C-alpha positions, 0 to 999 in steps of 0.5 A, spaced: 034 861 355 033 854 360 027 852 355 034 851 351 038 848 355 033 841 358 031 842 351 026 835 351 026 833 345 034 834 344 034 829 349 030 824 348 034 824 341 041 823 344 037 816 347 035 813 341 042 815 339 045 812 345 039 806 343 041 805 336 049 804 338 048 800 344 044 795 340 049 796 334 055 794 339 050 788 341 049 786 335 056 786 332 058 782 339 054 777 338 055 775 330 062 775 331 061 770 337 056 765 333 061 765 326 067 765 330 063 758 333 060 756 326 068 757 323 071 753 329 066 747 327 068 747 320 076 748 323 075 742 326 072 738 321 077 739 315 082 734 316 076 729 316 074 733 310 082 732 308 082 725 310 075 723 305 080 725 299 086 723 301 080 716 300 078 717 294 086 718 291 088 711 295 082 707 292 084 710 285 091 708 286 090 701 289 085 699 286 087 693 283 088 690 290 082 692 292 076 688 291 071 692 294 068 696 288 067 705 288 060 706 291 061 702 296 069 705 298 065 711 297 059 709 302 065 707 308 068 711 308 062 717 307 060 714 314 067 714 316 069 720 316 063 723 317 063 721 325 070 724 325 068 731 323 062 732 328 068 728 333 073 734 331 067 739 330 064 738 337 071 737 339 072 745 336 066 747 338 066 746 346 075 750 346 072 755 343 065 755 346 070 754 353 074 760 351 068 766 350 064 763 357 071 765 359 072 771 356 065 774 358 066 772 365 072 777 365 068 783 362 062 782 366 068 782 373 070 788 370 064 792 369 
């Protein structure tokens, strides 16, 4: 009777189930944090993509008044808006990182 209640195999299976669920939930949480941080970089830098597209539109409308050729104009625009993308993406990443750090600290205080 005692062997049926305290069966070592059943407790081993319970420990394995607990570890598997813990690993799954931790992996899910970390994946969520990483994907959110990546999205924050793209959301911050998406303004630069719009600005580059507007630069193309501007060149198409004002090509008669601009003395630059298309390749030179695209090169300068690409450099400038890549820098804008990096700056805004860094701001979005840092804001997201600070927020997740605060959430992590709050969770550690509660535990």
